[in-house]
N, C-alpha and C positions, 0 to 999 in steps of 0.2 A: 670397594664396597660391593660392586656388582659381582666380583668373583666370590666373595664371602656368601652372598645371597644364593648364588648358584650352587656352591658347595653344600649349604644347608638344605636346599631344595632336593638335590640329588641324593644326599645322604639319608634324608627322611624317606624318600621314595624307596631306596634300597632296604632300609630297615623295616619298612612296612611289608616288604616282600619276603622277609626272612621266614615267616610261618609257612610259606609255600615251598620253601627249600629247607624244611626242618631237618630232614635226614642228613643232608650235606653239611648243614650248620653244626649238627651234633658231632660230626666227625672232627671238626675243629675244636669244639669245646672239650670233647673227651680226650682227644690227642694231647692237647696242650695241658689239660687238667692232670693227665697222668704224669707228664714231665714235672709239673710243679709239685705234685704230691710226693713223688720220689725225692726231689731235691729238698723240699722243706722237711720231710721226715728224717732224712739222713743228716741234715744239718742240725735238726733238733736233737738227734742222738749225740752228735759231737758236742753240742752246747750243753746238754745235760751231763755228759761224762765229764766235761771240763769243770762245770760248776760243782760237781760232786768231789772231784779231786782237789779243787781249791778250797772247798769247805766254806766256812764262815769268814775266812780271811782276816784273822786277828793279827794286827801289825805288831802286837807286843808278845808274840809267841814264836819261839825258835826251835829248830831241830838241830841237834849236834850229833855228828857221825864221826867215825874214824876217817882220817884223811885217806883219800883214794876210794872210799866206798861211794857207790852211786845209789844205793838203796839200803833200807834198814835190814833187809834179809841177809846181807853179807857184811853187816857192820859188827864192830867189836870194841867196846869201851870197858876196860876193867873196872872192878869195884873201886880200886884205889884211885883211878883217874876220875871216876864219878864223884868221889869225895872232894877231889881237888876242884873240879868244875863247879860244884855246889857253892864254893866259897868265893867265886870270882865276882867282881863288881858288875853292877848292871842288872843282876837278877833280883826280882821282887821278893821281898821278905814278908812272911806272915807270922802269926803268933807261934806257929810250930816250927818256923825256920824258913830257909829259902824255898821258893816255889819252883823246884826242879825235880824231875822224876826220871829215874833210870827205867828203861823198858826193853823187854826182849820180844823178838818178832820171828815167828816161824810160819810155815805154810802147812796146813793139814788137808787131808782129802775127805770131802763130804759130798754125798750125792745131791744133785739138784732135784727140786720137786719135779715129779713126772719122769725121772730118768734114774737109771741105776749106774750110770757112768760117773765116777768120782770127779770132782772139780776142786781146784785149789782154793782154800779159804784162809784168810789171815787169822792167826791166833796171836794175840798181843798179851804179853805178860806185863802187868802194870804194877806200879808202886802206889802206896796210899796217897802220895802227892799228885798222882795222875789225875785225880778227880778235881783237884783245885786248879791244876794247870789247864785242864780242858773244862772251863767253867760252863760251857754250853751244854754239857751232858746232863740229861735228866732221865730218871727212871719212868718208864711208862707201864711197867708191870713187874711184879715180884719185888726182889730186894737186891741190894748190893752183895758182892761176894764177900765172904769172910776170909781174910788172909790166913794162910797156913792150911787151908782146906782145898780139896779137889773140887772146886766150884768154878763155874763160868757164868758170865752174863753176855748177852748176845745183842748186837745191833738190829734195829728194826729191818734194815735192808737184807741182812743175812737171814732173818727169820722168814721173810717173804720168799726168798730164792732157794733155800736149802732145806733138806729133810732133817727131822729129828732135833730141831733146836727150840721147841716149845718148852715153856717152864715146866719143870718136873721130869723132863726127859733125861736120859742118861747117855752121855756121849763117850764112846770108847776111842781113846787116842793113845797110841803107843802102849796097847794092852793095859790101859788104865782107864777106869770109869770116872767121868767128870759129871757132876750134877749141874743142870741148867737151873739157875735160881732167879734170874732177872732178865728183863729186856730193856734196852736203853735207846735213846734217840739223841742225836747231836745236830738235829736240824738239817739233815740232808747231806752231811759231809761224808768223806770217805770212811770215817770211823763207824758209820752205820752198817758197813759191810763186814765188820770184824767181830771176832769173839774175844772177850777179855777174861783173863784169869790172873792169879798171883804170879808175879815174875819169878819169885824164888821157887815155886812149885814147877813152873814151866822149865826153868833152867835145869832143875833136877831130873825131870822126866825126859827132856830132850837132849840132855848132855851138853848144855852150853857152858858149864863150868862157872867161873866167877867173872862173867862178862855180861854186859848189856848190849843190845843191838844198837841202841841210840839213847840220847837224853832229850827230854822235852822240858822247856823252861819258859816261864813268863818273865818278861823284862819289867823293870820298874816303870819304864815308859818306852814307847816305840823308838825314841831318840837314843836309847842306851845300847842299841844294836852294835854300833861301831866300837863302843867302849868294851863290851863283852868280847867281841871278835878279836880286838887287839890284845886283850888280856889272855885269851886262849892261845893265840898264835905266838905270843912272846914267851910262853911258859915251855921250857925245854922238856918238861915231864909229860907233855901232852902232844899227841899227833892227831889232831882233830880238825874238822871243818864245821862251820856253822852257817845255816841259812834260815831266813825267815820261813815260817811254815808254809806260807802261801807260795813263795818262790820254790821251795822244795817240791811240793806237790804239783806245781805248775810244770816243773822240769820233768817229773815222773809221767805226767799226762801228755806231754807234747807229742811224742811219737804216735801214740794211739789216736789222739785228737786229729793229727794231720792225716793219718791213715783213713779214718772215717770220713773226714771232709773230702779227701782226694777221691775216695770211692764214690761219694755222693756227686761230686762234680763230674767225674768220668761217666758214670751211668746216666746222669741227667743230660750230658752233652750228646751221648749216643741217641738217647730218646728224643732229644731236641731236634736232631737232624731228621728223624722220622716224622716228627710233628710238623716241621717246616714243609716237608714234601706233601703231607696231608693237607696243610693249609693251601699250598700252591695248587694242588690238584683241584681242591674244592673251589677256590677262587677263580681259577682258569675256567672251570665248568660253569660257574655262575656268570662270568663275563661272556662265555660262548652262548649261553642260553639267552642273555640279554643283549646280544649284539645288535639286533634291530632297534631295541629300545635306546641303546647308547648312540647308535647312528642317528636316530630321530632327534635326540637331544642335541647332537652336534649340528644337525641341519637347522634346528631352531635357534642356534646361536650360543649354545653352551660351550665353554672353552675346555681345552685339554686338562688344565690344572684342576678345575672342579671335579672332573671325572676321575682323575688319578686319586685325588684326595678323598673322594667319597668311597671308592673301593677300599682304600687303606683304612678308613674309619670303620667300615663294616667289618673288615678282617680283625682289626684291633679290638673292636667291641666284643666280638665272639671270643677272642682270646682272653679279654678281661673277664668275661663271664666264667670261662674255664679256669682261669687262675684264681678267681675269688672263691669259686666252689671248692677247688682243690685245697686252698688255704683253710677254708672252713672245715672240710673233712679231716685234714691233717690235725687241726686243733682238737676236733671232737674225738678222734680215734687214737691219737698218739700223744697228746699232751698229758703228762703225768704217767704214761705207760712205763712200767718198771721192767728193766732188762738188766743183764749183766754182761760184762766183757772182761777180757784179760788185761790187766794193767799191773805194773810193779810185781810181776810174777804171781799174781793172785787174781781171783774173780772179784770184780768190783761191781756192786749193785748200784744202779743209778736210774733216774727218771728222765724220759724225753722232755725237752723244754721247747714247745712251739710258741715262740714269742711273736709279738707284733712286727718286730724287725724282720724276722725270717719270713713271715707271711708277705710283707711288702717286697722282700727280695724275690719271692716266687711270683708275685703279681707283675713286678717289673720285668722278669724274664718272660712271662706270658705276653706282655705288651711288645717286647722286642721281637719275639717269634711271630706275633701277629703282624707287626710292621713288615718284617722281611717276607713273610708269606703273602702279604697283599701287595707288595711293591711291584713285583714283576708283572702279575696279572693286570694291575691297574695301568701300567705303562702300555701293555699290549692293547688294552681297551682304548686308550687315548690315541694310539697310533692307527687304529683300525680305519681304513678308508671308508668314507661315508657311502659311496656308490656301491662298493663291494658288499657291505653289510646289508644295504637295502635290497639289493638284487637277490640276496640269500633268503629273503623273507618269504 
């Protein structure tokens, strides 16, 4: 109990003296705050990219590709195979037939806003069933495309990131003019970064022949996945593979997500080393300035443990302030910030996601840095001989 009372007394004394050392204290707050801001922002980028790739995560939706294909852009399913797939068990039926859609997928060059350099944007050729298969799609402006015409509709993410995709604009692709007639939203999924048109028109203009890149289908229930997979694998007329949509895009995003996370951790680690040295220098200076004060406390009967603990408390409190401010700034400036990166051979628009979990991760890092930075100066203060410190007064 005596030790606890001494810790509280010395800690309160140290905290009251912080305004007198405002400049030195600011070094700790700013240094650690910078580390936390970078870490949280880059992790928020990775989290947002992953969330976009996974989309809304419907368990009853699947993607069917040619066996051996790792992405839609190099897939090929013939029209004949598409017809066979449509009649397999496990696919949900509607009044118009099975909810399965053949889709073609290519990449086109469009300049980003504020830049004349072209970037890859996905152009998806869809079938009429595509809108029933992806039930989350909603029009936010304009109208749906009319099949058989050179018309496109554009995701909200693509409109924000790229030039010339507003309703009424004319998009020249492969020496052919396409009219932008609508803008759609799928709730923040990867499809919001795409341009959609009639698959038959796309195949004709881009020379894809009688092939789809992939098939998208809705299952009768999420439990029917194995039934459909077994039916596809056992049919000698087919050479296909099937994945749940969430698993498919999770695989597509894995490499980019790991890259962003790795860069965030690497950069933050380097900055953390600098921040620790800043804390060490600041706390050593604080201990040196208060050497007589510490020696006097020791002479009055205060133990080494309360002194060590009080210095660490001060260091961690300053670190906590820096971490909390950094988390707040990251949320205010980066949460919802729209960016784009390369994934699945195309530009994918996504929003940063600064979550409470990421902010707590940053604050935890700040506290660890504060503890390490305050530990050694506190030990030096406790070991300081009383007579030596008092003679230096």
